[in-house]
N, C-alpha and C positions, 0 to 999 in steps of 0.2 A: 372167667372175667365177670365182674359184678354187673356191668351194663348188659351183657348178653343174658345173664340169668334174670335180671329185672325185666328185660323185654320179653323173654320167653314166657315168664309167669304173667306179666301184664297182659299179653295177648289173650291168654285164657280168661283172666279175671274180667277184662273189659268185654270180651265176646259174650260171656255169660251174664254179666251184671250191668254192662253199660258204664258210661262215664260217671254218672251219679251214684250208682250202686256199688261200684268197686271201691275197695279200701286200700289206700296206699300203705297203711300199717300192715295189712295182711300180705300185700305184695312184697314189701320189704322183708317181713318175717319169713315168708316162703323162699325168698332168695338168699336168706342167711345173712342179711345186712340190716342196717338201721334206716329209719325214715329219712334221715338227713342225706343219705346217698341219693335218694330220688330228687330232693331239693337241689343238691349239688350238681347232679348230671343233667336234670331236666327242668328244674325250676318249680316243680310241683306236679300235681296230678294232671292238670291240663297239658302241660308240657310233655309228660310221659305218654299221654294219650296220643298226641301228635307224633311223638317218636315211634309209637307202635304202628301208626299208619305208614310212616316212612319205612319202617322195618318190613312191613307186609309188602309194600310196593317193591322194595329191594328184593325180597324173596321171589315175588312173581317175575320180576325182570330176570333174575338169575336162572329161573327154571326155563324161561322161553328164549333166552339170548342165543343167537346163532341159528334159530329155527328158520329154515328156508321159506316156510310159508309166510313169514312176516317180512321177508326181504322186499323192500320198497324200491330197490335200485333198478329192477327190471320189471316190465309188465308181462305177465304170463299170458298164454293163450286161454281162450274160454274154457277148454277142457282142463288145463292145468290150474286155472283159478278155481274151478269146481273141486278138483282134487285137493287143493290147498285148504278150502273151506272144510272139507271132510276131515282133513288132518287136524286143523285147529279145534274143531268141535270134538273130535275123538280125545284129544289131550284135555280139553275143557271138562269133558265128562269124567275123565280119570281124576281130575282135581276136585270136582264136586263130590266124588264118592270116596276120596282118600281120607283115611283117619288122620294122617299126618297133617293135612291142611285144613282139618275141620275147624280148628279154633279161629284161624284168620278168615276162613269163609264166613263164619258166624259174625265176626267183626264187620266184614263188608256188608253182610245182609242188614245188620243194624244201621250202618251208615246209609244204605240204600233207602230205608224207610224213614230215617230222620237225619238227613245229611248235615254234616258240620264241616269245619275247615279240614278235618281229617279226610273226608271223602275227596276233596280237591287234590290232596296230596297223593292219594291212591290213584285217582283218575289220571293225573299228570304223568304217572309212570307207565308200566306195561299195560294196565287195564285199558286206558284210553287209546293207546297205540294199537292194541290188539283189536278193539272194537272198530276203530276207524279203518283198519286193514280189512276187517270183515265186510264193511260197506263197499270198499273199493273192489274187493273180490266179487261181490254180488253183481256190481255194475259190469265188470269184465266178463263174468260167467254168463250173463244174460243179455249183454248188449244194451242194457238200459242206460240212458243218459240222465235220467231223473234220480238224483242222489237221495231225495226225500223218500221215494218209493223203496230204494235200496235200504235206507235206514230203518224203515218200518219193517221190512222183511228181516233185517238183522235182529230187530227187537223180538220178533216172534220166534226166530230160531233160538235166540238166547233164552227165552222164557222156558222152553221145553227142557233146557239143561239146568238152569238155576233152580227149578222146582225140586230137583233131586236133593238139594241142600236146604232150601228155604222151607220146603214141605216134606222133609225127609220122613217124619213119623207117619204122615198120611200115605206116602208112597209105599212104605213098608207094610202098612195095614192093608192096602189094596193088593199087595203081592202076597199077603198072608205069610210073612216071614219076619224074623227078628233082625236080619241084616241082608244086604244085597249079595246074593250068591253069584258065582261066575256066570252061570247060565242066564241069570236075570240081567247082568250087566251086558252080556253079549246081545240079548234080545232088545234091551233098551237102545244100545248103540245102533243096531240094525234098523229099528223103527225110526230113530231120530235121523239117521242117514237117509232113509226113504222120504221122510218129511222134508228134509232139506232139498233133496232132488225134486220133489213135487213142487216146492215153492219156486225153485230155479226154473223148472220147466214151464210153469205157469207164467212167470215174468218174461221168459224168452218168447213164449207164444203171443204175449200181449204187448210186446215192445212196439214202439211207434215206428212207422216207416222211416227208413233212412233217406 
């Protein structure tokens, strides 16, 4: 289908070159169609860029749909909340290291540094829901009632994972390798899990008297 081919190619072009640098002529040619297809389906380059954001949000949602860790219908115990956080971050690490999701990860990184209307479309999908769920789980796991502290904790937890994509080249240089090996990934997951537990333990110990 022409639209799917356009979107798949546009994700890569926009992630590498941004909105201004990407060429709709090149995107159309790579998709085996004419530029008028982009105008017809999306109204132009800006419309295609927003459609890519919607496409990425849809992909993220499809990957996470039905995940019990994101179930907001019931409130887990503190122990289960901690387990759910570990589960979410384990999946998040896999996404940050996956070659398959590399292009849309780079697209999101670009939008993080210079957000446009496209970022709002991504945030309103699974990304925003997942991050708000992280905050709720931090509160449950630690007994903290101050959501602001939980949000700051979630930011620091996220940072140690997003660096694997945003600073991929530097991470590989530090590991003295050309790609993340299985043992590297296992060690990274273990260290990040330890860091998450340390953060949760500290917040639990510092919680205000009930």
